[in-house]
C-alpha positions, 0 to 999 in steps of 0.5 A, spaced: 220 280 807 218 286 812 213 290 815 214 297 813 215 299 821 222 302 821 226 299 827 231 305 827 235 311 823 242 308 821 247 313 818 252 312 812 259 311 814 262 310 807 260 308 800 265 305 796 264 303 788 267 296 787 267 294 779 260 295 776 257 295 784 258 298 790 260 297 798 255 300 803 258 301 810 252 303 816 252 305 823 246 303 827 244 302 834 238 296 833 233 296 838 234 292 844 241 291 843 241 286 837 244 286 831 243 282 824 247 276 822 251 275 816 246 273 810 241 276 813 236 281 810 235 289 811 231 294 808 235 300 807 230 305 805 226 300 803 231 296 798 232 290 801 240 288 802 244 282 804 248 283 810 255 282 808 259 284 815 254 285 822 257 288 827 254 291 834 255 298 831 253 297 824 253 293 818 256 292 811 253 290 805 253 289 797 249 294 792 248 290 785 248 294 779 241 292 779 240 295 785 244 301 783 240 302 777 233 302 780 234 306 788 238 312 790 242 308 795 248 309 790 247 317 791 248 316 799 254 320 802 257 319 808 253 321 815 246 321 811 241 318 815 237 312 812 231 308 815 233 301 817 228 294 818 230 287 819 226 282 815 220 279 819 220 273 823 215 268 822 210 269 828 212 276 828 206 281 829 205 285 823 203 292 824 204 295 817 203 291 811 207 285 807 213 289 804 218 285 800 223 290 800 224 291 792 223 298 789 218 299 784 220 306 782 223 312 785 218 318 786 219 325 788 216 329 793 211 334 790 209 338 796 208 338 804 202 341 807 202 342 815 195 339 818 197 341 825 202 336 828 201 332 821 203 333 815 200 331 808 205 329 802 203 330 795 208 324 791 209 324 784 206 317 781 209 314 775 204 311 770 207 305 770 205 304 777 199 308 778 194 301 777 197 299 783 195 305 788 188 306 790 185 310 796 186 307 802 190 302 800 197 301 803 205 302 800 211 304 802 215 310 801 222 309 803 221 303 807 215 306 811 208 303 811 203 308 809 196 309 807 193 313 800 189 319 802 187 321 795 189 319 789 190 324 783 192 323 776 200 322 776 200 323 784 198 321 790 197 323 798 199 321 804 198 323 811 205 323 816 203 322 823 207 325 828 211 319 830 213 317 823 216 324 822 220 323 828 222 316 828 224 316 821 228 320 815 221 322 812 221 328 817 227 331 814 225 331 807 223 337 803 219 338 797 224 335 791 226 329 795 226 322 791 223 316 795 223 309 794 216 307 792 214 300 793 206 298 791 202 293 795 204 286 793 197 284 793 195 290 788 200 286 784 197 280 784 190 283 783 192 287 777 195 281 774 188 277 776 183 282 774 187 287 769 184 294 768 188 301 769 187 302 776 184 309 774 180 312 780 173 309 780 175 303 776 174 296 778 181 295 780 181 301 784 175 299 788 177 293 789 184 295 792 181 301 796 176 296 799 170 298 795 168 291 793 166 285 798 167 278 797 160 278 792 162 283 788 
């Protein structure tokens, strides 16, 4: 489990196909000088991977056929930056929201719009995930915890603060870029419990967006 707060940016050293899967080698300089151990979970652009060979300068991880089919990790190239976060430890401060590292869909950056030192993104939203996204609700893009600013038919918008643009790979992406989307795990359970299509103004959208109190 993760928080959606990127610890550092890593760099792809090598991506090698291995049977139906692949092996990903990354260079990384972890904050505080620590590094993950063998078997630890690390989110790479929001996708949870298991560390095979850790080291002070990076890590190696397997990419399963499922990971290759559901993410863009298999298209990474040497020298490309990635967002990295080690798994949450019991007792850690939860500064973002609960993120599982399970990519729900690959979405596309439709447009960007500067707003002073901030940037507003419009991102495509597949119909399958639409019921799990609501205004002011949480989601993760490439492993970064963000709040939905506006929601429309087939899209949503988020506002990126200067720190996010500076410290994650999101600041280097342009219109047309592909992104890993993970909706809020609580939204998944709410959808399962109360049903509904999640359209703006619906019971589910109001619930996820904080529009209902405990008595509604």
